[in-house]
C-alpha positions in Angstrom: 0.0 0.0 0.0 1.2 3.5 -0.7 1.8 5.8 2.2 0.6 9.3 2.8 3.8 11.0 1.5 3.7 9.0 -1.7 0.1 10.1 -2.4 1.0 13.8 -1.6 3.9 13.5 -4.1 1.7 11.8 -6.7 -0.9 14.6 -6.3 1.7 17.3 -6.5 3.2 15.8 -9.7 -0.3 15.6 -11.2 -1.1 19.1 -10.2 2.1 20.6 -11.6 1.5 18.7 -14.8 -2.1 20.0 -15.2 -1.2 23.6 -14.2 1.8 23.5 -16.6 -0.3 22.1 -19.5 -2.9 24.8 -18.8 -0.3 27.5 -18.8 1.5 26.5 -22.0 -1.4 25.2 -24.1 -4.3 27.5 -22.9 -2.5 30.7 -22.0 -4.6 33.5 -20.5 -7.5 31.3 -19.4 -6.3 31.2 -15.8 -4.2 33.6 -13.8 -1.3 32.6 -11.5 -3.4 32.3 -8.4 -5.9 30.0 -10.3 -3.1 27.8 -11.6 -1.8 27.4 -8.1 -5.3 26.5 -6.9 -5.6 23.9 -9.6 -2.3 22.4 -8.4 -3.5 22.4 -4.8 -6.8 20.7 -5.9 -4.8 17.9 -7.5 -2.9 17.4 -4.2 -6.1 17.3 -2.3 -7.5 14.8 -4.8 -4.3 12.8 -4.3 -5.1 12.1 -0.7 -8.9 12.3 -0.8 -9.6 8.6 -1.0 -7.7 8.0 2.2 -10.1 9.9 4.4 -11.3 6.3 5.2 -7.8 5.5 6.4 -7.5 3.8 9.8 -4.6 6.2 10.7 -6.9 9.2 10.3 -4.0 11.5 9.1 -5.5 12.3 5.7 -8.9 12.9 7.3 -7.4 15.2 9.9 -5.6 17.3 7.3 -8.6 17.5 5.0 -10.8 18.4 7.9 -8.5 21.2 8.9 -8.5 22.5 5.3 -12.3 22.2 5.0 -12.6 24.1 8.3 -11.3 27.1 6.4 -12.4 26.5 2.8 -16.0 25.4 3.4 -17.1 28.3 5.6 -15.3 30.7 3.2 -17.3 29.3 0.3 -20.6 29.8 2.3 -19.7 33.3 3.5 -21.2 35.0 0.5 -24.6 33.4 1.2 -24.4 34.3 4.9 -24.1 38.1 4.1 -27.7 38.0 2.9 -28.8 37.2 6.4 -26.2 38.5 8.8 -23.9 41.5 9.1 -20.2 40.5 8.9 -19.3 41.8 12.3 -16.2 40.6 14.1 -18.3 38.7 16.7 -20.3 37.0 13.9 -17.2 35.9 12.1 -15.7 34.5 15.3 -18.8 32.5 16.1 -19.3 31.5 12.4 -15.8 30.0 11.9 -15.8 28.4 15.4 -19.0 26.6 14.7 -17.8 25.5 11.2 -14.6 24.2 12.8 -16.5 22.2 15.4 -19.0 20.7 13.0 -16.4 19.6 10.4 -13.9 18.3 12.9 -16.1 16.7 15.5 -19.3 15.8 13.7 -18.5 15.2 10.0 -15.2 13.7 10.9 -16.7 11.2 13.3 -19.5 10.3 10.9 -16.9 9.5 8.2 -15.0 7.3 10.6 -18.2 5.5 11.7 -19.6 4.8 8.2 -16.6 4.1 6.1 -14.1 1.3 5.9 -10.6 1.5 4.4 -10.5 0.5 0.7 -14.3 0.7 0.5 -16.4 2.9 -1.8 -14.2 5.9 -1.2 -11.4 4.0 -3.0 -13.3 3.8 -6.3 -13.6 5.5 -9.7 -17.2 6.6 -9.2 -16.4 8.3 -5.9 -13.4 10.1 -7.4 -15.7 11.2 -10.3 -18.3 12.4 -7.9 -15.7 14.5 -6.1 -14.6 16.0 -9.4 -18.1 16.9 -10.4 -18.9 18.5 -7.0 -15.7 20.5 -7.2 -16.7 21.7 -10.6 -20.0 23.1 -9.2 -18.2 24.7 -6.3 -16.0 26.7 -8.7 -18.7 27.7 -11.2 -18.7 31.2 -9.7 -15.0 31.5 -10.7 -15.8 31.0 -14.3 -15.9 28.1 -16.8 -12.2 27.5 -17.2 -11.5 27.5 -13.5 -14.5 25.2 -12.7 -13.5 22.7 -15.4 -9.8 22.8 -14.4 -10.6 22.4 -10.6 -12.9 19.4 -11.3 -10.4 17.7 -13.6 -7.6 18.3 -11.0 -9.5 16.6 -8.2 -10.5 13.7 -10.4 -6.9 13.3 -11.8 -5.4 13.5 -8.3 -7.9 10.9 -7.1 -7.2 8.6 -10.0 -3.5 9.0 -9.4 -4.1 7.8 -5.8 -6.0 4.7 -7.0 -3.3 3.8 -9.5 -0.5 4.2 -6.9 -2.5 2.0 -4.5 -2.9 -0.7 -7.2 0.8 -0.5 -8.2 1.9 -0.9 -4.6 -0.4 -3.8 -4.1 1.7 -5.8 -6.5 5.1 -7.5 -5.8 7.9 -8.7 -8.0 9.5 -11.6 -6.2 11.1 -12.9 -9.3 12.0 -9.4 -10.6 10.0 -10.0 -13.8 6.3 -10.9 -13.4 4.2 -9.1 -10.7 2.2 -11.0 -8.2 -1.1 -9.9 -6.7 -2.0 -9.9 -3.0 -5.2 -9.4 -1.0 -5.2 -5.6 -1.7 -5.0 -6.0 -5.5 -8.2 -4.7 -7.2 -9.4 -2.9 -4.0 -8.6 0.6 -5.2 -9.1 1.1 -8.9 -12.7 -0.3 -9.0 -16.2 0.6 -9.9 -18.0 -0.8 -6.9 -17.4 -1.7 -3.3 -18.2 -4.9 -1.4 -21.0 -3.0 0.4 -24.0 -2.8 -1.9 -25.6 0.0 0.1 -22.5 2.3 -0.2 -22.2 1.5 -3.9 -25.8 2.4 -4.6 -25.5 5.5 -2.5 -22.6 6.9 -4.5 -24.1 5.9 -7.9 -27.4 7.4 -6.8 -25.8 10.8 -6.1 -24.0 10.6 -9.4 -27.2 9.9 -11.3 -29.0 12.7 -9.5 -26.3 15.2 -10.3 -26.2 14.1 -14.0 -29.9 14.4 -14.2 -29.8 17.9 -12.7 -27.2 19.0 -15.2 -29.1 17.6 -18.1 -32.3 19.3 -16.9 -30.8 22.7 -16.0 -27.7 22.9 -18.2 -29.0 26.2 -19.7 -29.4 27.7 -16.2 -25.8 27.1 -15.0 -24.2 30.4 -15.6 -20.5 31.2 -15.7 -18.9 34.6 -15.0 
């Protein structure tokens, strides 16, 4: 199995490749900050499947990031209902930190198993699509690039896991073990979790097909 540092490096290489390709082949579509964000998205995607890890390190890091990123995304909606006073911001970010680190975190640990549905192609695809929608306000090119970065980082993670599940005792032909095929897959052993992820994917695709003319880009 690949360790955490390997997945970070894999995501970073993927992110640099995607940002570099965007810079050289599609110049002017994204600025430097956006290119850096695309690279970071790939790194996040590179560790994302391991939020079901027994060690909890990827989950702890991603929870810390989400504690900052998620409330920042929602802040523009909050201004419609609350004045952005200092006391409001203190309470707002404190509550967000508590919910993400002590509620969402525990739910993920309770309802996921390592190498389950979170280590699968449909889950990585779902993360990419959700990221695309999150970045729609930043424009078409940023939304597409961020979604691809999360997906590519996640696929890199799955490929690395499959590669490290093989061994070469003879130095020539690889041999599989009990972990082979548990990462780069389309379904999990749990039918309920598999149907849940596919159900969300189908719902999102249906929404896009029905309201594709409504989705506006800046």
